[in-house]
Backbone as CSV, one residue per row, in Angstrom:
resi,resn,N_x,N_y,N_z,CA_x,CA_y,CA_z,C_x,C_y,C_z
1,UNK,-31.666,56.264,-24.653,-30.379,56.150,-25.320,-30.490,55.399,-26.630
2,UNK,-31.397,54.448,-26.724,-31.489,53.619,-27.906,-32.644,54.020,-28.804
3,UNK,-33.223,55.172,-28.623,-34.265,55.629,-29.515,-35.628,55.094,-29.115
4,UNK,-36.634,55.391,-29.972,-38.007,55.057,-29.610,-38.287,53.577,-29.679
5,UNK,-37.455,52.784,-30.372,-37.749,51.357,-30.529,-37.434,50.563,-29.265
6,UNK,-36.485,51.039,-28.479,-36.005,50.260,-27.337,-35.889,51.171,-26.132
7,UNK,-36.452,50.773,-25.019,-36.348,51.546,-23.797,-35.467,50.819,-22.791
8,UNK,-34.291,50.405,-23.239,-33.311,49.850,-22.327,-33.613,48.441,-21.869
9,UNK,-32.946,48.063,-20.791,-32.970,46.676,-20.354,-34.293,46.274,-19.718
10,UNK,-35.117,47.231,-19.287,-36.403,46.873,-18.690,-37.253,46.085,-19.689
11,UNK,-37.295,46.541,-20.927,-38.094,45.859,-21.937,-37.558,44.448,-22.178
12,UNK,-36.246,44.303,-22.204,-35.731,42.950,-22.391,-36.138,42.052,-21.233
13,UNK,-36.159,42.595,-20.013,-36.590,41.799,-18.871,-38.006,41.272,-19.060
14,UNK,-38.882,42.107,-19.627,-40.251,41.666,-19.903,-40.237,40.565,-20.958
15,UNK,-39.474,40.767,-22.018,-39.395,39.762,-23.083,-38.827,38.459,-22.544
16,UNK,-37.826,38.535,-21.701,-37.232,37.325,-21.129,-38.274,36.541,-20.341
17,UNK,-39.072,37.247,-19.543,-40.114,36.557,-18.786,-41.164,35.958,-19.717
18,UNK,-41.456,36.670,-20.803,-42.423,36.152,-21.774,-41.914,34.860,-22.406
19,UNK,-40.624,34.804,-22.711,-40.032,33.586,-23.267,-40.230,32.427,-22.289
20,UNK,-39.964,32.680,-21.019,-40.105,31.628,-20.011,-41.547,31.145,-19.916
21,UNK,-42.493,32.086,-19.976,-43.905,31.722,-19.899,-44.317,30.898,-21.121
22,UNK,-43.878,31.331,-22.295,-44.219,30.608,-23.526,-43.648,29.196,-23.489
23,UNK,-42.410,29.056,-23.056,-41.789,27.730,-22.971,-42.532,26.842,-21.976
24,UNK,-42.866,27.396,-20.818,-43.518,26.606,-19.782,-44.907,26.159,-20.217
25,UNK,-45.579,26.998,-21.014,-46.939,26.686,-21.436,-46.971,25.644,-22.552
26,UNK,-45.949,25.693,-23.428,-45.856,24.712,-24.502,-46.702,25.032,-25.716
27,UNK,-47.425,26.139,-25.698,-48.217,26.525,-26.860,-48.409,28.036,-26.835
28,UNK,-48.839,28.584,-27.984,-49.040,30.020,-28.046,-50.173,30.448,-27.121
29,UNK,-50.025,31.625,-26.553,-51.006,32.173,-25.622,-51.697,33.381,-26.243
30,UNK,-52.932,33.597,-25.877,-53.635,34.800,-26.307,-53.011,36.014,-25.637
31,UNK,-53.328,37.198,-26.169,-52.827,38.430,-25.564,-53.262,38.524,-24.107
32,UNK,-54.514,38.243,-23.835,-55.020,38.344,-22.467,-54.310,37.373,-21.528
33,UNK,-54.120,36.128,-22.003,-53.486,35.119,-21.156,-52.027,35.454,-20.904
34,UNK,-51.333,35.900,-21.941,-49.912,36.228,-21.787,-49.743,37.452,-20.890
35,UNK,-50.601,38.459,-21.086,-50.518,39.663,-20.252,-50.788,39.315,-18.790
36,UNK,-51.732,38.413,-18.547,-52.029,38.010,-17.172,-50.832,37.325,-16.540
37,UNK,-50.151,36.487,-17.305,-48.951,35.811,-16.799,-47.858,36.820,-16.477
38,UNK,-47.818,37.915,-17.221,-46.805,38.945,-17.009,-47.245,39.964,-15.952
39,UNK,-48.476,39.770,-15.412,-49.036,40.675,-14.402,-49.141,42.105,-14.923
40,UNK,-49.634,42.215,-16.167,-49.866,43.513,-16.793,-51.247,43.509,-17.413
41,UNK,-51.761,44.692,-17.654,-52.998,44.782,-18.417,-52.691,44.450,-19.874
42,UNK,-53.645,43.891,-20.608,-53.398,43.584,-22.022,-52.948,44.811,-22.814
43,UNK,-53.567,45.971,-22.550,-53.214,47.178,-23.308,-51.775,47.601,-23.032
44,UNK,-51.368,47.560,-21.758,-50.010,47.970,-21.407,-48.993,46.989,-21.990
45,UNK,-49.293,45.710,-21.865,-48.361,44.704,-22.399,-48.239,44.841,-23.911
46,UNK,-49.357,45.074,-24.595,-49.334,45.243,-26.047,-48.479,46.429,-26.442
47,UNK,-48.642,47.550,-25.721,-47.842,48.740,-26.033,-46.361,48.474,-25.821
48,UNK,-46.027,47.848,-24.706,-44.634,47.565,-24.390,-44.017,46.649,-25.444
49,UNK,-44.790,45.613,-25.781,-44.316,44.651,-26.765,-44.080,45.323,-28.113
50,UNK,-45.022,46.137,-28.541,-44.907,46.805,-29.838,-43.743,47.777,-29.861
51,UNK,-43.497,48.429,-28.720,-42.351,49.336,-28.644,-41.051,48.587,-28.871
52,UNK,-40.964,47.362,-28.323,-39.707,46.613,-28.413,-39.513,45.966,-29.769
53,UNK,-40.564,45.358,-30.330,-40.363,44.569,-31.551,-41.164,45.035,-32.748
54,UNK,-42.216,45.799,-32.537,-42.958,46.306,-33.677,-43.975,45.343,-34.268
55,UNK,-44.220,44.201,-33.617,-45.248,43.262,-34.076,-46.052,42.806,-32.870
56,UNK,-47.158,42.130,-33.133,-48.020,41.675,-32.051,-47.361,40.553,-31.265
57,UNK,-47.775,40.371,-29.995,-47.263,39.227,-29.227,-47.515,37.895,-29.922
58,UNK,-48.671,37.757,-30.596,-48.973,36.507,-31.292,-47.932,36.221,-32.369
59,UNK,-47.587,37.253,-33.162,-46.593,37.068,-34.223,-45.216,36.802,-33.628
60,UNK,-44.892,37.506,-32.570,-43.565,37.337,-31.981,-43.397,35.956,-31.365
61,UNK,-44.483,35.415,-30.839,-44.389,34.071,-30.270,-43.932,33.054,-31.313
62,UNK,-44.295,33.268,-32.557,-43.872,32.353,-33.613,-42.353,32.354,-33.758
63,UNK,-41.735,33.514,-33.521,-40.282,33.607,-33.604,-39.589,33.063,-32.361
64,UNK,-40.331,33.012,-31.256,-39.737,32.527,-30.015,-39.909,31.030,-29.821
65,UNK,-40.750,30.389,-30.605,-40.950,28.961,-30.463,-39.650,28.231,-30.756
66,UNK,-39.472,27.088,-30.137,-38.238,26.333,-30.323,-38.031,25.910,-31.762
67,UNK,-39.125,25.695,-32.533,-38.951,25.237,-33.906,-38.595,26.384,-34.848
68,UNK,-38.508,27.608,-34.317,-38.101,28.723,-35.176,-36.701,28.518,-35.730
69,UNK,-35.818,27.914,-34.929,-34.457,27.659,-35.407,-34.487,26.752,-36.631
70,UNK,-35.348,25.764,-36.619,-35.438,24.856,-37.772,-35.953,25.585,-39.004
71,UNK,-36.928,26.454,-38.818,-37.442,27.199,-39.964,-36.401,28.180,-40.491
72,UNK,-35.581,28.734,-39.594,-34.497,29.602,-40.045,-33.520,28.834,-40.922
73,UNK,-33.168,27.620,-40.489,-32.249,26.819,-41.289,-32.846,26.506,-42.652
74,UNK,-34.136,26.292,-42.685,-34.788,25.961,-43.953,-34.892,27.182,-44.872
75,UNK,-35.254,28.328,-44.290,-35.595,29.484,-45.116,-34.534,30.572,-45.144
76,UNK,-33.669,30.606,-44.122,-32.718,31.721,-44.005,-31.283,31.229,-43.851
77,UNK,-31.016,30.039,-44.369,-29.655,29.513,-44.263,-28.735,30.330,-45.156
78,UNK,-27.591,30.708,-44.618,-26.646,31.549,-45.350,-25.451,30.729,-45.813
79,UNK,-25.280,30.631,-47.112,-24.066,30.049,-47.659,-22.993,31.131,-47.637
80,UNK,-21.963,30.925,-46.868,-21.044,32.016,-46.566,-20.228,32.463,-47.771
81,UNK,-19.955,31.540,-48.713,-19.252,31.972,-49.916,-20.106,32.979,-50.699
82,UNK,-21.411,32.742,-50.742,-22.308,33.662,-51.432,-22.337,35.000,-50.725
83,UNK,-22.411,34.954,-49.399,-22.407,36.199,-48.633,-21.148,36.997,-48.914
84,UNK,-20.022,36.304,-48.985,-18.760,36.970,-49.272,-18.779,37.582,-50.672
85,UNK,-19.337,36.836,-51.634,-19.327,37.283,-53.024,-20.147,38.553,-53.230
86,UNK,-21.198,38.725,-52.443,-22.037,39.903,-52.624,-21.625,41.050,-51.709
87,UNK,-20.463,40.920,-51.089,-19.897,42.047,-50.373,-20.278,42.150,-48.914
88,UNK,-20.655,41.051,-48.292,-21.028,41.099,-46.884,-19.843,40.881,-45.963
89,UNK,-18.633,40.754,-46.542,-17.450,40.632,-45.718,-16.583,41.857,-45.947
90,UNK,-15.728,42.151,-44.984,-14.847,43.306,-45.108,-15.474,44.539,-44.501
91,UNK,-16.712,44.816,-44.850,-17.445,45.901,-44.187,-18.840,45.355,-43.909
92,UNK,-18.937,44.532,-42.868,-20.196,43.889,-42.545,-21.292,44.916,-42.335
93,UNK,-22.533,44.503,-42.529,-23.630,45.462,-42.471,-24.812,44.878,-41.719
94,UNK,-25.317,45.611,-40.749,-26.584,45.314,-40.095,-27.499,46.493,-40.411
95,UNK,-28.267,46.340,-41.506,-29.086,47.435,-41.992,-28.202,48.636,-42.293
96,UNK,-28.166,49.639,-41.450,-27.344,50.815,-41.737,-26.083,50.874,-40.882
97,UNK,-25.737,49.774,-40.225,-24.531,49.744,-39.409,-23.370,49.228,-40.235
98,UNK,-22.288,49.980,-40.281,-21.087,49.548,-40.975,-20.027,49.173,-39.953
99,UNK,-19.410,48.041,-40.181,-18.356,47.560,-39.295,-17.027,47.562,-40.017
100,UNK,-16.004,47.985,-39.318,-14.637,47.851,-39.807,-13.856,47.163,-38.702
101,UNK,-13.005,46.223,-39.091,-12.300,45.507,-38.041,-10.868,45.212,-38.433
102,UNK,-10.064,45.026,-37.412,-8.689,44.555,-37.579,-8.395,43.573,-36.468
103,UNK,-7.485,42.671,-36.731,-7.182,41.614,-35.768,-5.822,41.848,-35.125
104,UNK,-5.723,41.478,-33.874,-4.445,41.497,-33.175,-3.567,40.373,-33.708
105,UNK,-2.269,40.587,-33.785,-1.362,39.557,-34.273,-1.298,38.390,-33.284
106,UNK,-0.977,37.181,-33.764,-0.863,36.031,-32.858,0.106,36.267,-31.706
107,UNK,1.205,36.990,-31.993,2.170,37.266,-30.940,1.598,38.139,-29.848
108,UNK,0.843,39.169,-30.268,0.203,40.041,-29.285,-0.820,39.269,-28.462
109,UNK,-1.562,38.375,-29.127,-2.577,37.587,-28.429,-1.929,36.702,-27.373
110,UNK,-0.789,36.123,-27.714,-0.111,35.216,-26.786,0.340,35.933,-25.517
111,UNK,0.486,37.237,-25.571,0.913,37.996,-24.390,-0.258,38.304,-23.451
112,UNK,-1.444,37.796,-23.773,-2.619,37.863,-22.891,-3.000,39.292,-22.499
113,UNK,-2.781,40.202,-23.434,-3.186,41.575,-23.187,-2.143,42.433,-22.518
114,UNK,-0.954,41.898,-22.312,0.102,42.670,-21.669,0.389,43.940,-22.468
115,UNK,0.402,45.087,-21.788,0.642,46.362,-22.433,-0.575,46.957,-23.111
116,UNK,-1.731,46.303,-22.975,-2.946,46.755,-23.646,-3.848,47.481,-22.643
117,UNK,-4.340,48.644,-23.023,-5.304,49.390,-22.211,-6.697,49.140,-22.779
118,UNK,-7.569,48.570,-21.958,-8.928,48.246,-22.392,-9.921,49.096,-21.602
119,UNK,-10.700,49.887,-22.315,-11.739,50.699,-21.704,-13.013,49.853,-21.576
120,UNK,-13.833,50.156,-20.569,-15.074,49.414,-20.409,-16.171,50.315,-19.875
121,UNK,-17.411,49.895,-20.110,-18.568,50.623,-19.594,-19.808,49.757,-19.788
122,UNK,-20.847,50.061,-19.021,-22.138,49.386,-19.148,-23.084,50.258,-19.955
123,UNK,-23.849,49.611,-20.837,-24.838,50.316,-21.650,-26.130,49.508,-21.691
124,UNK,-27.262,50.201,-21.849,-28.509,49.505,-22.101,-28.483,48.955,-23.520
125,UNK,-29.166,47.829,-23.713,-29.245,47.217,-25.043,-30.615,46.576,-25.191
126,UNK,-30.964,46.117,-26.382,-32.235,45.407,-26.545,-32.289,44.105,-25.756
127,UNK,-31.147,43.645,-25.246,-31.083,42.326,-24.616,-30.587,42.414,-23.170
128,UNK,-30.930,43.504,-22.522,-30.502,43.717,-21.156,-29.217,44.516,-21.103
129,UNK,-28.672,44.669,-19.911,-27.435,45.432,-19.761,-26.296,44.778,-20.530
130,UNK,-25.536,45.603,-21.239,-24.411,45.108,-22.025,-23.111,45.704,-21.503
131,UNK,-22.135,44.871,-21.310,-20.786,45.318,-20.973,-20.016,45.451,-22.269
132,UNK,-19.543,46.657,-22.551,-18.773,46.917,-23.766,-17.344,47.247,-23.369
133,UNK,-16.400,46.593,-24.035,-14.981,46.843,-23.815,-14.334,47.197,-25.143
134,UNK,-13.318,48.040,-25.084,-12.666,48.433,-26.318,-11.292,49.022,-26.086
135,UNK,-10.486,48.969,-27.143,-9.183,49.615,-27.156,-9.289,50.868,-28.020
136,UNK,-8.183,51.523,-28.233,-8.205,52.688,-29.121,-8.541,52.292,-30.554
137,UNK,-8.385,50.999,-30.875,-8.648,50.531,-32.242,-10.097,50.141,-32.476
138,UNK,-10.848,49.833,-31.409,-12.232,49.444,-31.601,-12.733,48.581,-30.458
139,UNK,-13.990,48.177,-30.551,-14.595,47.313,-29.547,-13.924,45.948,-29.577
140,UNK,-13.499,45.476,-28.419,-12.877,44.143,-28.342,-13.721,43.184,-27.531
141,UNK,-14.748,43.681,-26.840,-15.580,42.811,-26.039,-16.989,43.356,-25.885
142,UNK,-17.962,42.442,-25.927,-19.343,42.811,-25.643,-20.007,41.602,-24.997
143,UNK,-20.619,41.808,-23.844,-21.228,40.712,-23.099,-22.547,41.191,-22.514
144,UNK,-23.405,40.230,-22.157,-24.742,40.549,-21.684,-24.969,39.946,-20.306
145,UNK,-25.485,40.774,-19.396,-25.557,40.389,-17.985,-26.938,39.940,-17.537
146,UNK,-27.909,39.890,-18.441,-29.281,39.598,-18.027,-29.405,38.247,-17.344
147,UNK,-28.659,37.250,-17.798,-28.756,35.911,-17.234,-27.640,35.615,-16.227
148,UNK,-26.513,36.294,-16.336,-25.342,35.946,-15.523,-25.022,36.953,-14.430
149,UNK,-25.567,38.161,-14.512,-25.279,39.181,-13.514,-24.039,39.994,-13.856
150,UNK,-23.991,41.209,-13.325,-22.895,42.121,-13.653,-21.526,41.591,-13.235
151,UNK,-21.414,41.135,-11.994,-20.103,40.758,-11.461,-19.495,39.600,-12.245
152,UNK,-20.278,38.542,-12.476,-19.760,37.381,-13.203,-19.459,37.723,-14.647
153,UNK,-20.290,38.559,-15.237,-20.063,38.963,-16.629,-18.751,39.728,-16.762
154,UNK,-18.532,40.673,-15.856,-17.299,41.455,-15.922,-16.080,40.557,-15.688
155,UNK,-16.155,39.675,-14.707,-15.035,38.787,-14.409,-14.723,37.884,-15.594
156,UNK,-15.743,37.374,-16.230,-15.567,36.516,-17.403,-14.788,37.246,-18.486
157,UNK,-15.205,38.475,-18.789,-14.535,39.227,-19.861,-13.129,39.653,-19.456
158,UNK,-12.951,40.093,-18.240,-11.637,40.530,-17.781,-10.638,39.383,-17.817
159,UNK,-11.092,38.156,-17.532,-10.188,37.013,-17.494,-9.657,36.623,-18.872
160,UNK,-10.264,37.126,-19.919,-9.803,36.791,-21.272,-8.491,37.480,-21.603
161,UNK,-8.245,38.619,-20.967,-6.997,39.358,-21.191,-6.418,39.707,-19.823
162,UNK,-5.925,38.725,-19.105,-5.589,38.905,-17.685,-4.462,39.897,-17.423
163,UNK,-3.640,40.164,-18.422,-2.509,41.068,-18.193,-2.769,42.482,-18.695
164,UNK,-3.964,42.721,-19.194,-4.297,44.059,-19.686,-4.636,44.987,-18.526
165,UNK,-4.564,46.280,-18.783,-5.022,47.284,-17.831,-6.434,47.689,-18.227
166,UNK,-7.339,47.771,-17.249,-8.738,48.082,-17.526,-9.109,49.425,-16.910
167,UNK,-9.861,50.205,-17.680,-10.223,51.552,-17.237,-11.683,51.825,-17.618
168,UNK,-12.504,52.196,-16.648,-13.895,52.540,-16.949,-13.929,53.879,-17.667
169,UNK,-14.492,53.899,-18.887,-14.484,55.119,-19.690,-15.641,55.096,-20.690
170,UNK,-16.870,55.297,-20.222,-18.021,55.232,-21.132,-17.949,56.227,-22.277
171,UNK,-17.320,57.363,-22.046,-17.263,58.372,-23.093,-16.461,57.913,-24.303
172,UNK,-15.486,57.021,-24.100,-14.679,56.523,-25.216,-15.419,55.476,-26.050
173,UNK,-16.420,54.844,-25.460,-17.103,53.730,-26.116,-18.511,54.075,-26.563
174,UNK,-19.041,55.183,-26.113,-20.455,55.481,-26.288,-20.878,55.504,-27.756
175,UNK,-20.121,56.171,-28.618,-20.519,56.281,-30.025,-20.556,54.918,-30.697
176,UNK,-19.526,54.107,-30.447,-19.494,52.763,-31.037,-20.647,51.920,-30.505
177,UNK,-20.873,51.983,-29.194,-21.939,51.178,-28.600,-23.304,51.598,-29.133
178,UNK,-23.544,52.890,-29.218,-24.825,53.361,-29.730,-25.019,52.928,-31.176
179,UNK,-23.955,52.975,-31.974,-24.061,52.524,-33.364,-24.445,51.050,-33.421
180,UNK,-23.843,50.246,-32.556,-24.121,48.809,-32.560,-25.566,48.505,-32.197
181,UNK,-26.082,49.153,-31.183,-27.418,48.825,-30.712,-28.515,49.535,-31.489
182,UNK,-28.180,50.655,-32.106,-29.149,51.315,-32.974,-29.056,50.781,-34.399
183,UNK,-28.039,49.985,-34.666,-27.723,49.494,-36.013,-27.714,50.642,-37.020
184,UNK,-27.069,51.723,-36.646,-26.901,52.860,-37.535,-25.606,53.569,-37.169
185,UNK,-24.827,53.916,-38.192,-23.548,54.561,-37.958,-22.411,53.595,-38.227
186,UNK,-21.241,53.909,-37.680,-20.070,53.066,-37.901,-19.488,52.633,-36.568
187,UNK,-19.125,51.375,-36.483,-18.463,50.843,-35.300,-17.190,50.136,-35.727
188,UNK,-16.148,50.285,-34.958,-14.886,49.610,-35.232,-14.687,48.476,-34.233
189,UNK,-14.146,47.372,-34.720,-13.894,46.204,-33.886,-12.405,45.899,-33.868
190,UNK,-11.923,45.469,-32.721,-10.539,45.020,-32.559,-10.603,43.569,-32.110
191,UNK,-10.365,42.645,-33.038,-10.488,41.221,-32.759,-9.229,40.718,-32.063
192,UNK,-9.399,40.185,-30.872,-8.278,39.682,-30.083,-8.500,38.197,-29.858
193,UNK,-7.751,37.366,-30.579,-7.942,35.925,-30.454,-6.853,35.146,-31.146
194,UNK,-6.903,33.836,-31.005,-5.974,32.948,-31.691,-6.339,32.891,-33.176
195,UNK,-5.409,32.450,-34.043,-5.667,32.461,-35.491,-6.955,31.767,-35.913
196,UNK,-7.236,30.552,-35.391,-8.465,29.870,-35.777,-9.689,30.643,-35.291
197,UNK,-9.605,31.184,-34.088,-10.725,31.966,-33.578,-11.016,33.152,-34.485
198,UNK,-9.972,33.857,-34.889,-10.146,35.021,-35.763,-10.829,34.608,-37.056
199,UNK,-10.400,33.486,-37.660,-11.004,33.015,-38.909,-12.488,32.712,-38.720
200,UNK,-12.829,32.073,-37.605,-14.229,31.747,-37.336,-15.038,33.015,-37.122
201,UNK,-14.504,33.966,-36.368,-15.236,35.202,-36.099,-15.434,36.010,-37.383
202,UNK,-14.426,36.021,-38.252,-14.586,36.717,-39.529,-15.665,36.053,-40.368
203,UNK,-15.737,34.714,-40.322,-16.792,34.006,-41.044,-18.172,34.360,-40.477
204,UNK,-18.275,34.454,-39.165,-19.547,34.839,-38.552,-19.985,36.233,-39.006
205,UNK,-19.034,37.128,-39.180,-19.357,38.489,-39.604,-19.946,38.530,-41.012
206,UNK,-19.804,37.443,-41.769,-20.343,37.404,-43.123,-21.787,36.885,-43.169
207,UNK,-22.353,36.499,-42.029,-23.733,36.015,-42.012,-24.669,37.212,-41.923
208,UNK,-25.527,37.410,-42.900,-26.421,38.579,-42.852,-27.382,38.510,-41.680
209,UNK,-27.773,39.667,-41.186,-28.747,39.741,-40.102,-30.046,39.067,-40.534
210,UNK,-30.615,38.272,-39.633,-31.846,37.557,-39.926,-31.632,36.206,-40.571
211,UNK,-30.379,35.837,-40.823,-30.033,34.553,-41.413,-29.209,33.750,-40.413
212,UNK,-29.031,32.472,-40.703,-28.265,31.604,-39.810,-27.369,30.685,-40.629
213,UNK,-26.457,30.018,-39.940,-25.639,28.986,-40.549,-25.464,27.876,-39.519
214,UNK,-24.646,26.876,-39.850,-24.402,25.769,-38.920,-22.927,25.735,-38.540
215,UNK,-22.643,25.039,-37.444,-21.256,24.893,-37.010,-20.436,24.160,-38.070
216,UNK,-21.032,23.171,-38.701,-20.292,22.414,-39.727,-20.019,23.268,-40.954
217,UNK,-20.956,24.143,-41.310,-20.723,25.053,-42.428,-19.585,26.013,-42.099
218,UNK,-19.548,26.520,-40.897,-18.452,27.386,-40.494,-17.121,26.652,-40.573
219,UNK,-17.098,25.386,-40.113,-15.862,24.607,-40.149,-15.386,24.432,-41.585
220,UNK,-16.307,24.191,-42.491,-15.932,24.015,-43.899,-15.372,25.301,-44.482
221,UNK,-15.992,26.431,-44.165,-15.575,27.709,-44.727,-14.185,28.118,-44.254
222,UNK,-13.831,27.763,-43.019,-12.508,28.143,-42.494,-11.473,27.041,-42.734
223,UNK,-11.788,26.128,-43.675,-10.863,25.055,-44.070,-10.518,24.122,-42.920
224,UNK,-11.491,23.863,-42.062,-11.294,22.919,-40.965,-12.517,22.011,-40.856
225,UNK,-12.874,21.312,-41.957,-14.135,20.554,-41.969,-14.204,19.438,-40.943
226,UNK,-13.052,18.941,-40.496,-13.042,17.874,-39.508,-12.899,18.389,-38.083
227,UNK,-12.902,19.688,-37.947,-12.687,20.301,-36.628,-13.926,21.051,-36.165
228,UNK,-15.095,20.422,-36.331,-16.345,21.101,-35.966,-16.368,21.456,-34.483
229,UNK,-15.845,20.558,-33.659,-15.847,20.836,-32.222,-14.966,22.041,-31.900
230,UNK,-13.785,22.114,-32.516,-12.893,23.254,-32.269,-13.524,24.547,-32.763
231,UNK,-14.204,24.457,-33.897,-14.885,25.637,-34.426,-16.009,26.053,-33.477
232,UNK,-16.738,25.076,-32.942,-17.789,25.379,-31.977,-17.237,26.063,-30.745
233,UNK,-16.059,25.623,-30.305,-15.406,26.269,-29.160,-15.043,27.708,-29.489
234,UNK,-14.545,27.936,-30.712,-14.194,29.294,-31.130,-15.432,30.181,-31.177
235,UNK,-16.552,29.620,-31.635,-17.811,30.374,-31.632,-18.176,30.757,-30.196
236,UNK,-18.049,29.794,-29.289,-18.398,30.036,-27.891,-17.489,31.032,-27.204
237,UNK,-16.249,31.159,-27.705,-15.298,32.094,-27.099,-15.328,33.465,-27.767
238,UNK,-16.260,33.680,-28.664,-16.405,34.980,-29.302,-16.546,36.067,-28.230
239,UNK,-15.639,37.044,-28.197,-15.711,38.056,-27.127,-16.646,39.222,-27.452
240,UNK,-17.130,39.314,-28.696,-17.937,40.478,-29.093,-19.314,39.996,-29.515
241,UNK,-20.073,39.524,-28.533,-21.396,38.990,-28.823,-22.285,40.052,-29.476
242,UNK,-23.283,39.553,-30.219,-24.235,40.359,-30.971,-23.612,40.926,-32.236
243,UNK,-22.473,41.623,-32.138,-21.879,42.224,-33.335,-21.131,41.166,-34.139
244,UNK,-20.307,40.351,-33.492,-19.842,39.119,-34.143,-20.931,38.099,-33.815
245,UNK,-21.792,37.782,-34.779,-23.076,37.161,-34.451,-23.006,35.650,-34.235
246,UNK,-22.389,35.240,-33.138,-22.329,33.814,-32.824,-23.720,33.244,-32.558
247,UNK,-24.691,34.107,-32.262,-26.062,33.623,-32.055,-26.668,33.095,-33.349
248,UNK,-26.056,33.381,-34.496,-26.575,32.894,-35.782,-26.038,31.523,-36.158
249,UNK,-25.238,30.909,-35.301,-24.724,29.563,-35.546,-25.613,28.551,-34.834
250,UNK,-26.134,27.586,-35.596,-27.046,26.576,-35.060,-26.505,25.178,-35.348
251,UNK,-27.085,24.200,-34.690,-26.766,22.817,-34.998,-27.457,22.405,-36.290
252,UNK,-26.913,21.379,-36.951,-27.521,20.878,-38.176,-28.966,20.453,-37.961
253,UNK,-29.261,19.951,-36.769,-30.599,19.462,-36.449,-31.621,20.580,-36.317
254,UNK,-31.131,21.813,-36.260,-32.011,22.945,-36.007,-32.039,23.343,-34.548
255,UNK,-31.297,22.602,-33.705,-31.200,22.983,-32.301,-30.400,24.256,-32.147
256,UNK,-30.685,24.986,-31.092,-29.999,26.263,-30.892,-28.526,26.093,-30.575
257,UNK,-28.129,24.952,-30.017,-26.766,24.826,-29.526,-26.631,25.623,-28.235
258,UNK,-25.430,26.001,-27.893,-25.223,26.759,-26.664,-25.145,28.246,-26.929
259,UNK,-25.083,29.002,-25.854,-24.829,30.437,-25.939,-24.234,30.877,-24.622
260,UNK,-23.090,31.529,-24.699,-22.311,31.825,-23.502,-23.090,32.681,-22.510
261,UNK,-23.926,33.566,-23.008,-24.627,34.507,-22.118,-26.076,34.080,-21.863
262,UNK,-26.410,32.823,-22.162,-27.730,32.291,-21.845,-28.595,32.109,-23.077
263,UNK,-29.231,30.948,-23.191,-30.067,30.671,-24.358,-31.240,31.641,-24.519
264,UNK,-31.856,32.131,-23.430,-32.915,33.130,-23.647,-32.421,34.359,-24.403
265,UNK,-31.163,34.759,-24.165,-30.606,35.899,-24.894,-30.441,35.545,-26.363
266,UNK,-29.938,34.342,-26.661,-29.749,33.916,-28.047,-31.075,33.879,-28.784
267,UNK,-32.076,33.313,-28.154,-33.375,33.212,-28.803,-33.981,34.594,-29.026
268,UNK,-33.823,35.489,-28.059,-34.333,36.846,-28.226,-33.620,37.555,-29.375
269,UNK,-32.313,37.333,-29.513,-31.564,37.949,-30.608,-32.057,37.446,-31.961
270,UNK,-32.238,36.139,-32.092,-32.711,35.572,-33.357,-34.109,36.077,-33.694
271,UNK,-34.973,36.120,-32.684,-36.328,36.595,-32.912,-36.330,38.071,-33.289
272,UNK,-35.528,38.860,-32.594,-35.440,40.299,-32.871,-34.994,40.540,-34.308
273,UNK,-33.962,39.817,-34.743,-33.456,40.006,-36.102,-34.473,39.540,-37.142
274,UNK,-35.178,38.439,-36.860,-36.177,37.946,-37.796,-37.295,38.970,-37.985
275,UNK,-37.725,39.566,-36.890,-38.769,40.587,-36.973,-38.273,41.792,-37.762
276,UNK,-37.040,42.225,-37.480,-36.491,43.390,-38.180,-36.353,43.109,-39.678
277,UNK,-35.912,41.901,-40.021,-35.765,41.546,-41.431,-37.122,41.540,-42.118
278,UNK,-38.128,40.999,-41.465,-39.478,40.964,-42.025,-39.984,42.374,-42.260
279,UNK,-39.687,43.268,-41.338,-40.157,44.654,-41.464,-39.498,45.374,-42.632
280,UNK,-38.265,44.930,-43.008,-37.529,45.611,-44.080,-37.789,44.989,-45.443
281,UNK,-38.471,43.863,-45.487,-38.711,43.196,-46.764,-39.915,43.807,-47.480
C-alpha cells in the first residue's frame, strides 16, 4: 500500500526493536552485532533496513542516538516567521504532499462533536498501524498503535469527540491516508480544537520536514510567550499526529520532551525525516 519504500507496520516493528537495542547497548553496533540482536542474518537485516530508510544501519543509528535531537536544534532549527515568509504556511508541504486545512469554529468545538459524523479506519504506516479519522472536510485524527495497542488508541481518539457519531469507512479515507504516508498528492485536514490549540497546530504545520523547533519558540509565535506549559499541552493534544508534526517540537535543552503515542515513535519519525531530507539535498 505504501510503495516500495515501506512494507507496512512489520518494518516499523523491526525498527522499534532496533531502537531498543541501540538504547540498551549505549553505543553504535556493527551490522553483524545489530543483526544478531534482531535474530536476523546480516544480509536480511541490511535489506530490510535499506527498504525502510534507504541508508545503512550504521548511518541510521546516528539519527536514532539520543543526542540527535540536540544536533537537530543546532543545525535544523526552524524560525517559524521565516518558514511563514517563504510560503510554508497555508499549504504546508512534505516533499510532494500538499495540505489544505480548515478549522472548526469554537462554538462547534464546545459541542464536543455533537452532530458530527467521523469516519475511521486502520492503515499501515512507516510507524506501525495508524488509526485515521476524518469528516467530509478532511482528516481530523491520526494516531499510532505500535506502543499503545489498537483498543487504547481507538478509545483515546474517540474520547476527544464524545458526542460524535463514528463510522468505519476506509474507502472514504484511503486517498488522504495514502497521500500522507507516501508524502505525495493532496490531503485535507479538519482541525477540531480550542482556539489556542488551533493556533499551536497551525504553527506546527509551518515547520519544514526534517527541521525542529522548541516549545518556547512555539509559545512566542502564537503570542503566548509566558504560556509555554499551555502550549506544550496543546502540542500533546494534537489529534493529527505526523501530519501536524508535534514530533518536531523539542525542549530547549535538546531533550525530546514527551510524545503521546510513545517516544520510540517520535524518535523514529525524526530519524525518518532526517534521512529523507538528507536524500533530497
